[in-house]
C-alpha positions in Angstrom: 0.0 0.0 0.0 1.3 3.4 -0.9 1.4 6.1 1.8 -1.6 8.4 1.6 -0.5 12.1 1.2 -3.7 13.1 3.1 -2.8 11.2 6.2 -0.6 12.3 9.1 0.8 9.8 11.5 1.7 10.9 15.1 3.8 8.5 17.2 3.8 9.6 20.8 6.4 8.3 23.3 6.8 11.2 25.7 4.4 11.9 28.6 4.6 15.6 27.7 3.3 17.9 24.9 -0.4 16.9 24.9 -1.3 20.5 24.1 1.0 20.3 21.0 -0.3 16.9 19.9 -3.8 18.3 20.1 -2.8 21.4 18.2 -1.1 19.5 15.4 -4.1 17.2 15.1 -6.5 20.1 14.9 -4.4 21.9 12.3 -4.2 18.7 10.2 -7.9 18.1 10.4 -8.6 21.8 9.4 -6.3 21.2 6.4 -8.4 18.2 5.4 -6.0 15.6 6.5 -6.8 12.3 8.3 -4.7 11.8 11.5 -3.6 8.5 13.0 -2.1 8.6 16.6 -0.4 5.9 18.6 0.6 6.3 22.2 3.3 4.0 23.6 5.9 3.9 26.4 5.5 6.7 29.0 3.1 8.6 26.7 0.2 6.4 27.8 0.0 8.6 30.9 -1.4 11.3 28.5 -4.5 9.2 28.2 -5.4 10.6 31.7 -5.0 14.2 30.6 -8.4 15.9 30.0 -7.2 17.0 26.5 -6.9 13.3 25.5 -10.7 12.9 25.1 -10.8 16.1 23.0 -8.0 14.6 20.8 -10.1 11.4 20.2 -12.9 13.6 18.9 -10.8 14.8 16.0 -9.8 11.3 14.7 -11.7 8.3 13.4 -12.2 5.8 16.2 -10.0 3.3 14.5 -7.2 5.8 14.1 -6.3 6.4 17.7 -4.7 3.6 19.7 -2.5 3.0 22.8 0.0 0.3 23.3 -1.7 -2.3 25.5 1.7 -3.6 26.8 2.9 -0.1 27.8 -0.4 0.6 29.5 -0.1 -2.6 31.6 3.6 -1.9 32.3 2.7 1.5 33.7 0.2 -0.1 36.1 -3.1 0.5 34.3 -5.7 -2.2 33.7 -6.3 -2.6 29.9 -9.7 -4.3 30.5 -11.3 -2.3 33.3 -9.6 1.1 32.8 -10.1 2.0 29.1 -9.4 5.8 28.7 -12.4 8.0 27.9 -12.8 8.4 24.2 -11.4 4.9 23.4 -12.9 1.4 23.1 -11.2 -1.9 24.1 -10.4 -2.4 20.4 -8.1 0.6 20.6 -5.7 -1.2 23.0 -3.3 -2.3 20.3 0.2 -3.6 19.7 3.2 -2.1 17.9 1.7 -3.5 14.7 -0.5 -0.4 14.7 2.6 1.7 14.7 3.7 -0.2 11.6 0.3 0.6 10.0 0.9 4.3 10.6 4.3 4.1 8.9 2.8 2.2 6.0 -0.4 4.4 5.5 0.7 7.9 6.3 2.8 10.0 3.9 3.7 12.4 6.8 4.9 11.2 10.2 5.9 13.0 13.4 7.3 11.6 16.7 6.5 13.4 19.9 
């Protein structure tokens, strides 16, 4: 599959910069782009930030995911404690990160 020039991938590893992640997402959506976001490592703590829910409202439900293994490693329950704005199907593996690399012509790491 060729990368789609109208898709932006955001790979988040840092537990900081939620305001910037949301701002980049809003700007991309305003520009007519589709955004895919994957939270892994320590960034999964951002799922507890009130801005996280707002972020999920700008992306298709299947385009936002968090690494289930990272979530568990940080002490969260990936069955009983699904972040607001997500479903259990959005608790994913690093394969989702691979999909972002494959599908998105533009890619940023935060």
